[in-house]
MARVEXNU-284363 format. One record per residue: residue in one letter; x, y, z of N, C-alpha, C, O in turn. Coordinates in steps of 0.1 Angstrom, whole numbers. Example, Ala and Ser with C-alpha at 12.3 -4.5 7.8 and 13.67 -1.06 7.14 Angstrom:
<pts>
PT; code; neast; nnorth; nup; caeast; canorth; caup; ceast; cnorth; cup; oeast; onorth; oup
PT; a; 132; -57; 78; 123; -45; 78; 132; -33; 78; 142; -33; 85 .
PT; s; 128; -22; 71; 137; -11; 71; 129; 0; 79; 134; 11; 80 .
</pts>
This chain:
<pts>
PT; code; neast; nnorth; nup; caeast; canorth; caup; ceast; cnorth; cup; oeast; onorth; oup
PT; m; 905; -539; 21; 898; -539; 30; 891; -535; 39; 880; -538; 44 .
PT; n; 903; -520; 43; 901; -509; 51; 890; -500; 43; 881; -494; 49 .
PT; a; 891; -499; 27; 886; -492; 22; 872; -494; 19; 863; -486; 18 .
PT; r; 871; -507; 18; 857; -517; 16; 848; -513; 30; 837; -508; 30 .
PT; t; 855; -516; 41; 847; -512; 51; 847; -498; 52; 835; -497; 56 .
PT; d; 849; -491; 51; 847; -478; 54; 834; -475; 45; 827; -465; 47 .
PT; r; 831; -485; 31; 821; -477; 23; 809; -483; 26; 800; -483; 17 .
PT; l; 807; -490; 40; 798; -500; 40; 786; -491; 54; 790; -488; 65 .
PT; p; 773; -489; 49; 767; -480; 57; 765; -485; 72; 767; -498; 73 .
PT; p; 762; -477; 83; 761; -480; 95; 751; -495; 97; 742; -500; 90 .
PT; p; 756; -497; 109; 742; -508; 110; 729; -502; 110; 728; -490; 111 .
PT; v; 719; -508; 110; 704; -504; 103; 698; -501; 118; 690; -492; 121 .
PT; a; 704; -511; 129; 694; -507; 143; 700; -495; 148; 693; -488; 156 .
PT; r; 716; -491; 145; 721; -480; 150; 716; -469; 147; 715; -460; 156 .
PT; t; 714; -467; 137; 707; -457; 124; 693; -452; 131; 688; -441; 133 .
PT; v; 688; -465; 135; 666; -464; 142; 671; -461; 155; 661; -456; 161 .
PT; l; 679; -460; 162; 680; -460; 176; 683; -440; 175; 676; -431; 178 .
PT; l; 697; -441; 170; 696; -427; 167; 686; -418; 163; 682; -411; 172 .
PT; t; 683; -418; 152; 671; -416; 143; 659; -413; 157; 653; -402; 157 .
PT; c; 656; -423; 166; 642; -420; 173; 648; -411; 186; 641; -405; 193 .
PT; i; 663; -412; 186; 664; -401; 203; 663; -391; 195; 653; -383; 198 .
PT; a; 672; -385; 183; 668; -376; 176; 657; -365; 172; 658; -353; 170 .
PT; m; 646; -374; 172; 632; -370; 172; 625; -369; 183; 618; -359; 183 .
PT; v; 625; -377; 194; 623; -373; 206; 629; -360; 214; 622; -352; 222 .
PT; a; 643; -359; 211; 646; -345; 214; 643; -334; 211; 644; -325; 219 .
PT; f; 639; -333; 196; 634; -324; 189; 621; -321; 194; 618; -309; 197 .
PT; a; 609; -332; 195; 597; -327; 201; 599; -323; 217; 589; -317; 221 .
PT; s; 610; -326; 227; 611; -325; 238; 613; -310; 243; 610; -306; 255 .
PT; n; 619; -300; 229; 619; -288; 229; 606; -285; 233; 603; -285; 244 .
PT; s; 597; -282; 224; 584; -278; 230; 579; -281; 242; 576; -272; 250 .
PT; l; 577; -296; 244; 572; -300; 260; 586; -290; 268; 581; -282; 276 .
PT; l; 594; -290; 268; 605; -282; 281; 599; -268; 279; 599; -261; 289 .
PT; c; 595; -264; 267; 597; -247; 268; 581; -246; 275; 579; -239; 284 .
PT; r; 571; -254; 268; 557; -251; 272; 556; -251; 289; 553; -242; 298 .
PT; l; 562; -266; 290; 565; -265; 305; 566; -252; 314; 559; -245; 321 .
PT; a; 579; -252; 310; 587; -240; 317; 578; -224; 318; 578; -215; 328 .
PT; l; 572; -223; 306; 564; -210; 305; 547; -215; 312; 542; -207; 320 .
PT; q; 543; -223; 311; 529; -229; 314; 531; -227; 330; 520; -227; 335 .
PT; h; 536; -225; 337; 541; -225; 348; 547; -210; 356; 549; -208; 368 .
PT; a; 549; -203; 347; 557; -189; 346; 567; -191; 358; 566; -184; 368 .
PT; s; 576; -203; 355; 589; -206; 363; 599; -195; 357; 605; -188; 365 .
PT; i; 601; -191; 345; 605; -181; 337; 599; -170; 325; 588; -173; 321 .
PT; d; 604; -162; 322; 601; -154; 314; 605; -160; 299; 611; -170; 297 .
PT; a; 601; -155; 292; 605; -161; 276; 616; -157; 273; 625; -165; 270 .
PT; a; 619; -145; 273; 632; -139; 269; 644; -145; 276; 655; -145; 270 .
PT; s; 641; -150; 291; 655; -158; 298; 655; -172; 287; 664; -175; 280 .
PT; f; 640; -179; 287; 641; -189; 280; 652; -190; 270; 661; -197; 271 .
PT; a; 650; -182; 259; 657; -181; 250; 673; -182; 253; 681; -190; 248 .
PT; s; 674; -170; 264; 688; -166; 259; 697; -177; 265; 708; -180; 260 .
PT; i; 690; -185; 277; 697; -196; 285; 700; -206; 276; 711; -211; 276 .
PT; r; 687; -210; 265; 690; -221; 256; 697; -219; 249; 703; -229; 247 .
PT; l; 702; -210; 243; 709; -204; 230; 727; -208; 238; 737; -215; 234 .
PT; v; 725; -201; 251; 739; -201; 257; 743; -215; 260; 755; -218; 261 .
PT; c; 732; -223; 263; 736; -237; 270; 744; -244; 258; 755; -250; 258 .
PT; g; 733; -242; 246; 733; -250; 235; 750; -248; 231; 759; -256; 227 .
PT; a; 752; -231; 233; 766; -226; 225; 772; -232; 229; 779; -239; 222 .
PT; a; 776; -234; 246; 786; -243; 255; 785; -254; 252; 796; -259; 248 .
PT; m; 777; -261; 253; 777; -276; 248; 782; -278; 236; 793; -283; 236 .
PT; l; 774; -275; 224; 781; -275; 213; 798; -274; 210; 806; -283; 205 .
PT; s; 802; -259; 213; 815; -259; 217; 826; -267; 221; 837; -266; 215 .
PT; m; 821; -276; 232; 828; -281; 238; 830; -294; 226; 841; -298; 222 .
PT; l; 819; -297; 223; 817; -310; 219; 823; -310; 203; 827; -321; 199 .
PT; v; 824; -300; 196; 836; -297; 186; 852; -299; 190; 860; -305; 183 .
PT; r; 854; -295; 202; 866; -294; 204; 874; -308; 208; 885; -312; 206 .
PT; l; 860; -315; 217; 864; -329; 219; 864; -340; 206; 869; -351; 207 .
PT; g; 856; -333; 194; 854; -343; 184; 867; -339; 173; 874; -348; 169 .
PT; h; 869; -326; 170; 880; -324; 165; 892; -327; 168; 899; -334; 160 .
PT; g; 897; -322; 178; 908; -319; 184; 916; -307; 176; 928; -307; 179 .
PT; r; 913; -298; 169; 917; -287; 163; 907; -278; 158; 896; -279; 153 .
PT; a; 914; -265; 163; 902; -252; 158; 905; -250; 143; 915; -247; 137 .
PT; q; 892; -254; 137; 893; -250; 125; 874; -244; 124; 863; -250; 123 .
PT; q; 877; -226; 124; 867; -219; 124; 858; -221; 112; 863; -218; 101 .
PT; p; 846; -226; 112; 839; -223; 98; 835; -207; 94; 833; -199; 104 .
PT; k; 833; -204; 82; 833; -193; 77; 818; -189; 84; 807; -196; 85 .
PT; a; 822; -173; 88; 812; -166; 96; 795; -165; 87; 794; -157; 77 .
PT; d; 785; -172; 90; 772; -167; 87; 765; -158; 93; 754; -163; 97 .
PT; w; 766; -146; 96; 758; -138; 102; 741; -137; 104; 734; -135; 114 .
PT; l; 738; -140; 89; 723; -143; 85; 718; -156; 89; 706; -156; 93 .
PT; a; 727; -167; 89; 720; -177; 99; 720; -179; 112; 714; -187; 118 .
PT; a; 728; -171; 117; 730; -165; 130; 718; -161; 135; 713; -165; 146 .
PT; t; 712; -150; 126; 702; -143; 133; 687; -153; 129; 678; -156; 136 .
PT; m; 690; -156; 120; 678; -171; 118; 674; -177; 131; 664; -178; 137 .
PT; l; 687; -181; 134; 689; -192; 147; 680; -182; 158; 668; -185; 161 .
PT; f; 684; -172; 162; 681; -164; 174; 663; -161; 170; 654; -161; 178 .
PT; a; 662; -158; 159; 645; -160; 156; 638; -167; 160; 627; -167; 166 .
PT; y; 645; -176; 154; 638; -194; 156; 632; -194; 170; 620; -195; 174 .
PT; v; 645; -191; 179; 646; -192; 196; 634; -183; 202; 625; -187; 209 .
PT; a; 635; -169; 197; 630; -158; 203; 617; -162; 200; 611; -167; 209 .
PT; f; 611; -160; 186; 599; -166; 186; 591; -178; 194; 582; -176; 203 .
PT; f; 595; -191; 188; 597; -199; 196; 589; -201; 210; 578; -205; 213 .
PT; s; 602; -196; 217; 597; -193; 233; 582; -184; 235; 572; -189; 241 .
PT; f; 581; -171; 230; 572; -163; 231; 559; -171; 226; 548; -170; 231 .
PT; a; 562; -177; 217; 551; -184; 212; 540; -192; 221; 528; -192; 222 .
PT; y; 552; -200; 228; 545; -208; 236; 539; -200; 251; 532; -207; 258 .
PT; l; 541; -188; 254; 531; -184; 261; 517; -185; 261; 511; -184; 272 .
PT; s; 510; -188; 249; 496; -187; 249; 497; -199; 236; 487; -197; 229 .
PT; v; 506; -208; 231; 500; -221; 226; 507; -234; 230; 518; -235; 235 .
PT; s; 500; -244; 229; 500; -257; 233; 511; -262; 229; 514; -257; 218 .
PT; a; 519; -273; 234; 524; -280; 227; 528; -285; 217; 537; -284; 209 .
PT; a; 515; -293; 218; 514; -298; 204; 507; -292; 193; 508; -297; 182 .
PT; t; 500; -281; 194; 496; -272; 181; 510; -266; 182; 517; -272; 173 .
PT; g; 514; -261; 186; 529; -256; 184; 536; -263; 176; 539; -260; 165 .
PT; a; 538; -273; 182; 550; -283; 172; 544; -283; 159; 549; -278; 149 .
PT; l; 536; -288; 158; 527; -289; 145; 526; -277; 133; 527; -279; 121 .
PT; i; 525; -263; 138; 525; -255; 131; 542; -248; 133; 546; -239; 126 .
PT; l; 549; -253; 139; 563; -249; 138; 569; -258; 126; 577; -253; 117 .
PT; f; 565; -274; 128; 569; -278; 112; 559; -280; 101; 562; -287; 92 .
PT; g; 546; -274; 103; 544; -273; 90; 550; -257; 84; 552; -256; 71 .
PT; a; 551; -252; 88; 558; -236; 84; 573; -238; 81; 580; -230; 74 .
PT; v; 578; -247; 87; 595; -253; 81; 592; -259; 68; 597; -255; 57 .
PT; q; 586; -267; 70; 580; -274; 55; 576; -264; 42; 584; -264; 33 .
PT; l; 566; -258; 44; 563; -251; 36; 574; -242; 30; 577; -241; 18 .
PT; t; 582; -236; 40; 592; -226; 35; 600; -231; 26; 603; -225; 16 .
PT; m; 606; -243; 29; 616; -250; 22; 611; -255; 10; 618; -258; 0 .
PT; f; 599; -257; 11; 590; -262; -4; 590; -251; -13; 590; -253; -26 .
PT; a; 588; -237; -6; 586; -223; -9; 601; -221; -18; 601; -219; -31 .
PT; s; 612; -221; -11; 625; -217; -16; 628; -225; -29; 632; -219; -38 .
PT; g; 625; -238; -29; 624; -248; -40; 619; -244; -50; 627; -241; -59 .
PT; l; 605; -243; -51; 598; -232; -59; 605; -221; -68; 604; -218; -80 .
PT; r; 611; -215; -56; 618; -199; -65; 630; -204; -66; 638; -194; -65 .
PT; a; 635; -215; -68; 649; -214; -70; 645; -222; -87; 653; -220; -95 .
PT; g; 633; -229; -91; 628; -234; -106; 626; -250; -99; 621; -256; -108 .
PT; e; 628; -256; -91; 623; -268; -90; 608; -272; -96; 597; -266; -96 .
PT; q; 611; -280; -100; 597; -286; -108; 589; -295; -97; 596; -304; -91 .
PT; f; 582; -294; -96; 572; -306; -89; 562; -310; -95; 555; -304; -103 .
PT; a; 560; -326; -90; 552; -333; -95; 538; -332; -92; 536; -328; -81 .
PT; p; 526; -334; -100; 511; -335; -96; 509; -334; -83; 502; -326; -77 .
PT; l; 517; -346; -75; 514; -354; -65; 522; -345; -53; 518; -346; -41 .
PT; a; 533; -337; -57; 539; -326; -46; 529; -317; -45; 528; -311; -34 .
PT; w; 521; -316; -56; 512; -300; -55; 502; -302; -50; 495; -291; -50 .
PT; l; 495; -314; -45; 482; -320; -43; 486; -321; -28; 478; -317; -20 .
PT; g; 498; -325; -25; 504; -328; -10; 504; -313; -4; 496; -310; 5 .
PT; l; 513; -302; -9; 514; -286; -7; 497; -283; -3; 494; -279; 8 .
PT; a; 488; -285; -11; 480; -280; -11; 472; -278; 0; 467; -268; 5 .
PT; l; 472; -297; 7; 466; -305; 15; 472; -300; 28; 465; -300; 38 .
PT; a; 487; -296; 28; 490; -290; 41; 485; -275; 41; 479; -270; 50 .
PT; l; 489; -269; 32; 481; -254; 38; 468; -255; 42; 465; -249; 52 .
PT; a; 460; -260; 37; 446; -259; 38; 445; -268; 58; 438; -265; 67 .
PT; g; 452; -275; 56; 455; -280; 71; 460; -274; 77; 457; -277; 89 .
PT; l; 469; -261; 76; 473; -251; 84; 466; -240; 85; 468; -232; 94 .
PT; l; 458; -240; 77; 445; -229; 77; 437; -234; 86; 437; -227; 96 .
PT; y; 429; -245; 88; 421; -251; 92; 426; -247; 109; 419; -241; 117 .
PT; l; 437; -252; 111; 443; -254; 121; 443; -243; 129; 440; -245; 141 .
PT; v; 446; -229; 123; 444; -214; 129; 433; -208; 130; 432; -198; 137 .
PT; s; 423; -213; 123; 410; -208; 120; 405; -203; 127; 409; -208; 138 .
PT; p; 397; -195; 130; 388; -193; 142; 378; -201; 146; 372; -207; 137 .
PT; g; 376; -202; 157; 370; -211; 163; 375; -218; 182; 386; -215; 187 .
PT; l; 364; -227; 188; 365; -225; 202; 378; -232; 206; 384; -229; 217 .
PT; t; 383; -242; 195; 392; -248; 199; 409; -244; 187; 418; -250; 183 .
PT; a; 404; -232; 186; 416; -227; 176; 426; -217; 186; 421; -210; 195 .
PT; p; 443; -219; 185; 450; -215; 194; 450; -199; 192; 444; -196; 182 .
PT; q; 455; -189; 199; 457; -174; 198; 460; -174; 186; 466; -183; 181 .
PT; p; 456; -162; 178; 464; -158; 168; 475; -154; 172; 483; -160; 165 .
PT; w; 480; -148; 179; 492; -146; 183; 502; -151; 183; 513; -148; 178 .
PT; g; 497; -161; 192; 507; -171; 194; 512; -183; 178; 522; -190; 175 .
PT; a; 499; -180; 173; 500; -189; 160; 511; -179; 150; 522; -183; 146 .
PT; v; 507; -168; 149; 513; -158; 140; 530; -160; 148; 539; -163; 141 .
PT; l; 532; -159; 158; 552; -160; 164; 557; -172; 163; 569; -173; 161 .
PT; m; 545; -189; 164; 550; -196; 161; 551; -199; 143; 560; -207; 140 .
PT; s; 546; -194; 135; 549; -197; 121; 559; -188; 117; 566; -192; 108 .
PT; a; 563; -175; 122; 575; -172; 124; 587; -177; 125; 596; -177; 117 .
PT; a; 586; -182; 136; 599; -192; 138; 597; -202; 128; 606; -202; 120 .
PT; g; 588; -211; 127; 589; -219; 115; 598; -214; 101; 607; -219; 95 .
PT; v; 589; -201; 97; 600; -201; 85; 615; -192; 92; 623; -189; 84 .
PT; a; 617; -189; 103; 632; -184; 103; 636; -197; 103; 645; -198; 94 .
PT; w; 634; -211; 110; 635; -223; 108; 646; -227; 98; 658; -229; 98 .
PT; g; 633; -227; 86; 635; -231; 73; 644; -221; 67; 651; -227; 59 .
PT; v; 647; -211; 68; 657; -203; 64; 668; -210; 69; 677; -214; 61 .
PT; y; 669; -212; 82; 685; -213; 88; 687; -227; 82; 698; -230; 80 .
PT; s; 676; -236; 80; 680; -248; 75; 687; -249; 60; 695; -258; 57 .
PT; l; 681; -241; 53; 686; -240; 39; 698; -233; 37; 705; -237; 27 .
PT; r; 705; -219; 49; 717; -217; 46; 725; -229; 50; 734; -232; 41 .
PT; g; 724; -237; 61; 728; -248; 62; 734; -260; 53; 743; -269; 54 .
PT; r; 724; -258; 44; 729; -270; 31; 743; -272; 22; 745; -264; 13 .
PT; g; 748; -279; 24; 762; -278; 18; 771; -278; 29; 783; -279; 24 .
PT; v; 771; -276; 40; 784; -271; 48; 791; -279; 50; 785; -290; 49 .
PT; a; 804; -279; 51; 811; -291; 53; 815; -296; 66; 824; -304; 66 .
PT; d; 812; -293; 75; 814; -290; 91; 798; -288; 96; 796; -277; 102 .
PT; p; 787; -296; 95; 773; -289; 104; 775; -287; 118; 770; -278; 124 .
PT; l; 784; -296; 122; 787; -294; 138; 792; -283; 141; 787; -274; 147 .
PT; a; 806; -286; 135; 814; -268; 139; 803; -255; 136; 802; -246; 145 .
PT; a; 794; -255; 122; 789; -245; 120; 779; -239; 130; 778; -228; 136 .
PT; t; 771; -251; 130; 760; -249; 144; 762; -242; 154; 757; -231; 157 .
PT; a; 775; -253; 164; 783; -243; 172; 786; -226; 167; 781; -216; 172 .
PT; a; 794; -227; 157; 794; -214; 158; 783; -204; 154; 785; -192; 158 .
PT; n; 771; -208; 147; 761; -203; 148; 749; -198; 163; 742; -188; 166 .
PT; f; 753; -210; 169; 747; -206; 183; 755; -196; 191; 748; -189; 200 .
PT; l; 769; -193; 189; 782; -185; 198; 772; -172; 192; 765; -167; 201 .
PT; r; 771; -167; 179; 768; -157; 175; 751; -151; 181; 747; -140; 186 .
PT; a; 743; -166; 177; 729; -159; 183; 727; -153; 199; 721; -144; 204 .
PT; a; 735; -164; 205; 734; -161; 220; 736; -148; 225; 727; -144; 233 .
PT; p; 746; -141; 221; 742; -125; 224; 731; -118; 220; 726; -110; 229 .
PT; m; 724; -119; 206; 717; -112; 203; 702; -116; 214; 694; -107; 217 .
PT; a; 701; -131; 219; 693; -133; 230; 695; -127; 242; 685; -124; 249 .
PT; l; 709; -123; 248; 710; -118; 257; 707; -103; 256; 705; -97; 267 .
PT; i; 708; -97; 245; 702; -84; 240; 688; -84; 244; 685; -76; 253 .
PT; l; 683; -89; 240; 666; -87; 241; 663; -92; 255; 652; -88; 259 .
PT; s; 669; -100; 262; 662; -100; 277; 669; -91; 286; 667; -91; 298 .
PT; l; 679; -82; 277; 683; -66; 285; 669; -56; 281; 662; -51; 290 .
PT; l; 667; -55; 268; 654; -48; 261; 643; -51; 275; 641; -43; 284 .
PT; l; 638; -62; 275; 627; -65; 283; 628; -68; 298; 619; -75; 303 .
PT; h; 640; -64; 305; 643; -68; 321; 630; -65; 330; 629; -69; 341 .
PT; g; 619; -55; 320; 612; -54; 331; 600; -68; 333; 590; -69; 340 .
PT; r; 605; -77; 324; 593; -90; 322; 602; -100; 331; 596; -108; 338 .
PT; f; 617; -100; 332; 628; -106; 342; 623; -113; 349; 618; -105; 357 .
PT; h; 617; -127; 352; 619; -138; 363; 625; -149; 360; 623; -155; 349 .
PT; v; 633; -154; 370; 633; -166; 367; 635; -176; 379; 642; -170; 386 .
PT; a; 632; -188; 384; 629; -198; 392; 636; -210; 390; 633; -215; 379 .
PT; p; 644; -216; 397; 653; -225; 399; 646; -238; 385; 653; -245; 378 .
PT; a; 632; -238; 385; 629; -248; 379; 630; -243; 361; 635; -250; 352 .
PT; g; 622; -231; 360; 626; -230; 346; 639; -230; 343; 644; -236; 334 .
PT; i; 648; -218; 354; 666; -223; 346; 668; -236; 340; 674; -237; 330 .
PT; a; 663; -248; 347; 669; -263; 349; 664; -267; 332; 670; -271; 323 .
PT; l; 649; -262; 332; 642; -267; 318; 650; -259; 312; 660; -266; 309 .
PT; a; 652; -249; 308; 660; -242; 299; 675; -246; 294; 680; -247; 283 .
PT; m; 680; -249; 303; 698; -256; 304; 692; -273; 297; 699; -275; 288 .
PT; t; 685; -281; 298; 684; -290; 297; 677; -286; 280; 684; -291; 271 .
PT; s; 667; -279; 275; 664; -275; 262; 677; -269; 252; 675; -270; 240 .
PT; g; 690; -262; 255; 698; -255; 251; 712; -271; 253; 716; -278; 244 .
PT; a; 713; -272; 263; 726; -282; 262; 724; -297; 257; 733; -303; 251 .
PT; l; 708; -305; 262; 709; -313; 253; 698; -319; 246; 701; -329; 239 .
PT; t; 686; -314; 247; 675; -314; 236; 677; -310; 228; 672; -316; 219 .
PT; s; 685; -298; 223; 693; -291; 212; 707; -290; 212; 709; -283; 202 .
PT; g; 717; -293; 218; 731; -293; 213; 729; -310; 213; 725; -315; 203 .
PT; i; 731; -316; 223; 732; -333; 218; 724; -338; 208; 728; -346; 200 .
PT; g; 713; -333; 210; 703; -334; 196; 706; -333; 186; 700; -341; 178 .
PT; y; 714; -325; 183; 719; -319; 167; 730; -330; 165; 731; -336; 154 .
PT; v; 737; -331; 174; 750; -344; 174; 746; -356; 173; 754; -364; 169 .
PT; i; 735; -359; 176; 727; -371; 174; 719; -375; 163; 716; -386; 161 .
PT; w; 716; -366; 156; 708; -363; 143; 719; -363; 135; 720; -372; 127 .
PT; y; 728; -355; 135; 738; -354; 123; 749; -372; 122; 756; -377; 113 .
PT; a; 746; -377; 133; 753; -388; 133; 742; -398; 133; 745; -409; 135 .
PT; a; 728; -396; 130; 718; -405; 120; 716; -403; 108; 712; -412; 101 .
PT; l; 718; -392; 103; 719; -386; 86; 730; -394; 79; 729; -394; 66 .
PT; k; 741; -400; 84; 746; -409; 77; 739; -419; 74; 741; -423; 62 .
PT; g; 731; -425; 80; 724; -436; 72; 710; -436; 66; 702; -445; 64 .
PT; l; 710; -419; 63; 698; -418; 58; 696; -409; 46; 701; -398; 44 .
PT; s; 688; -416; 39; 689; -407; 24; 678; -397; 28; 668; -398; 35 .
PT; a; 684; -387; 19; 676; -375; 16; 659; -377; 24; 656; -373; 35 .
PT; m; 652; -381; 16; 638; -390; 10; 633; -393; 28; 622; -388; 32 .
PT; r; 645; -402; 37; 639; -408; 47; 642; -398; 57; 635; -398; 67 .
PT; a; 651; -390; 57; 655; -378; 67; 644; -369; 66; 642; -362; 76 .
PT; a; 639; -368; 59; 627; -360; 59; 614; -364; 62; 605; -358; 68 .
PT; t; 613; -379; 57; 599; -385; 58; 599; -386; 79; 589; -384; 87 .
PT; v; 610; -388; 83; 610; -393; 97; 608; -380; 104; 600; -382; 114 .
PT; q; 612; -369; 102; 608; -357; 110; 591; -354; 110; 588; -345; 117 .
PT; l; 583; -359; 104; 568; -362; 103; 565; -370; 117; 554; -374; 121 .
PT; s; 573; -373; 123; 570; -382; 139; 574; -368; 148; 572; -370; 160 .
PT; v; 579; -357; 145; 578; -347; 160; 566; -345; 163; 561; -349; 173 .
PT; p; 561; -338; 155; 549; -332; 162; 538; -344; 170; 535; -342; 181 .
PT; p; 535; -355; 164; 527; -367; 176; 538; -370; 186; 533; -369; 197 .
PT; i; 548; -372; 186; 557; -374; 194; 555; -360; 205; 553; -363; 217 .
PT; a; 555; -347; 203; 554; -337; 211; 536; -343; 217; 533; -348; 228 .
PT; a; 529; -341; 207; 512; -343; 211; 511; -356; 220; 502; -355; 227 .
PT; f; 514; -362; 220; 518; -379; 232; 523; -370; 244; 517; -367; 254 .
PT; g; 533; -368; 241; 546; -359; 252; 530; -349; 261; 527; -351; 272 .
PT; a; 526; -342; 254; 518; -332; 260; 507; -332; 268; 502; -326; 278 .
PT; v; 504; -346; 258; 491; -350; 267; 494; -355; 283; 488; -352; 293 .
PT; a; 510; -366; 281; 509; -375; 295; 516; -365; 308; 514; -366; 320 .
PT; f; 529; -353; 299; 535; -348; 308; 528; -327; 314; 530; -321; 325 .
PT; l; 519; -322; 302; 514; -316; 306; 499; -313; 305; 494; -302; 304 .
PT; s; 492; -329; 307; 480; -329; 309; 470; -316; 297; 461; -310; 301 .
PT; e; 474; -315; 286; 471; -312; 272; 461; -323; 264; 464; -335; 262 .
PT; g; 449; -314; 261; 441; -323; 256; 442; -321; 241; 443; -310; 236 .
PT; i; 440; -336; 233; 437; -337; 222; 425; -331; 212; 415; -339; 211 .
PT; s; 424; -320; 205; 408; -322; 198; 407; -326; 183; 416; -328; 175 .
PT; m; 394; -328; 182; 391; -330; 166; 402; -323; 160; 412; -327; 154 .
PT; r; 396; -310; 163; 407; -299; 154; 423; -302; 147; 426; -301; 135 .
PT; l; 432; -308; 159; 441; -309; 158; 445; -319; 151; 454; -320; 143 .
PT; v; 436; -331; 156; 437; -344; 150; 433; -342; 137; 436; -352; 130 .
PT; s; 425; -334; 128; 423; -334; 115; 434; -327; 109; 439; -332; 98 .
PT; a; 438; -315; 113; 446; -309; 110; 460; -316; 110; 467; -313; 100 .
PT; s; 466; -326; 118; 476; -331; 120; 475; -339; 107; 484; -338; 98 .
PT; i; 463; -348; 107; 466; -358; 93; 470; -349; 80; 479; -350; 73 .
PT; a; 457; -335; 81; 459; -328; 68; 473; -327; 63; 478; -332; 52 .
PT; i; 478; -320; 74; 492; -314; 72; 504; -323; 71; 511; -322; 62 .
PT; l; 506; -334; 82; 515; -342; 81; 516; -353; 64; 524; -356; 56 .
PT; g; 499; -354; 67; 499; -365; 53; 505; -355; 42; 516; -358; 37 .
PT; g; 500; -345; 37; 502; -334; 28; 517; -331; 24; 522; -330; 13 .
PT; i; 523; -330; 37; 541; -332; 36; 541; -344; 32; 541; -345; 19 .
PT; a; 540; -356; 37; 540; -368; 30; 542; -369; 18; 553; -373; 14 .
PT; l; 531; -366; 8; 532; -365; -4; 539; -354; -9; 547; -356; -18 .
PT; a; 537; -343; -5; 548; -333; -11; 563; -339; -18; 568; -337; -29 .
PT; l; 567; -347; -4; 577; -353; -9; 580; -361; -13; 592; -360; -16 .
PT; a; 574; -372; -15; 572; -382; -28; 570; -376; -37; 574; -384; -46 .
PT; g; 565; -367; -41; 562; -359; -53; 576; -354; -59; 580; -354; -70 .
PT; r; 582; -349; -48; 596; -343; -50; 609; -354; -55; 617; -353; -63 .
PT; m; 606; -366; -45; 612; -378; -51; 610; -380; -63; 619; -383; -71 .
PT; q; 597; -380; -67; 600; -387; -81; 604; -374; -94; 609; -377; -105 .
PT; v; 602; -364; -91; 612; -357; -103; 624; -355; -101; 630; -350; -110 .
PT; e; 632; -357; -89; 647; -357; -89; 649; -374; -92; 661; -376; -95 .
PT; r; 643; -384; -92; 645; -393; -100; 642; -394; -114; 646; -404; -120 .
PT; v; 632; -384; -123; 633; -386; -137; 645; -376; -145; 651; -378; -155 .
PT; l; 643; -363; -135; 656; -355; -140; 668; -357; -142; 673; -351; -152 .
PT; p; 674; -364; -136; 689; -370; -137; 687; -379; -152; 694; -376; -162 .
PT; a; 678; -387; -151; 678; -396; -167; 672; -385; -179; 672; -387; -191 .
PT; s; 668; -374; -173; 664; -364; -188; 676; -361; -193; 679; -362; -205 .
PT; v; 684; -355; -182; 693; -344; -184; 702; -353; -193; 707; -350; -204 .
PT; e; 704; -369; -186; 716; -378; -197; 712; -379; -213; 719; -378; -223 .
PT; e; 696; -381; -211; 695; -384; -226; 697; -372; -233; 702; -372; -244 .
PT; h; 694; -358; -227; 695; -347; -235; 714; -346; -238; 719; -340; -248 .
PT; k; 722; -351; -229; 732; -353; -230; 738; -359; -243; 745; -354; -252 .
PT; r; 733; -372; -241; 737; -380; -251; 731; -375; -267; 736; -377; -278 .
PT; g; 719; -369; -265; 714; -363; -279; 724; -355; -288; 725; -356; -300 .
PT; h; 732; -347; -276; 740; -338; -288; 753; -349; -289; 762; -347; -296 .
</pts>
């Protein structure tokens, strides 16, 4: 009875609720950072430092409460460095990029990095996946191409670098036995890197209570607790659904930017969003088609021998 109950998937309503909360939390990181920097209530390096320190504190506390034992995951300094790079580039990019545009560039760069990794590893893509990748790349290039409504080039470059760093970080985390403990450990290692960056840029240091509060919220709640909620939601999601639901993050950030930051939505942003998000959706669908075919082909090959 108990064994059978353990195999049952979590209730659908619970998975949907957790997924929605996690996506809102991830989109909120863009809104919180842009809000803090837009009004110059904190410098970018200090925002990054406070976010990582508070995230490390929250995650470490949750690991202790949830595990009840001290089990240190294997140190992964590359993952920690990529986490630091993501947070730092992310923060500096939002000095000049709108929340909606930044979220879209970030998401596009993350997904393209992960697709590129798959290609490098010899993964086979269906024609539909190649079409999707081409469409997503074209949308990203259109978004950052020169024009009246284009984001500032330096901000777009920094956000693209943040996306690549996050993509590499995500790839490093595949297959870890305890993602929550590994994430907490990476935050702990990345936090001193951010503090060193703040010291190096001490000439730009300025903080106000509002900026500190926004950075703490981003670190402890929308990053720390947001990841915990996402890991809980993943238990009820297939790989395809988990990848697909993340397409909602840029639109949530865009709507939030209009509501809370008074940002406008340009036709360039709308067109690029359709191309990037639609292209990534096609690429994900194409990858899943190949994944369904390959196991059967392997089995037939085995039977033939």
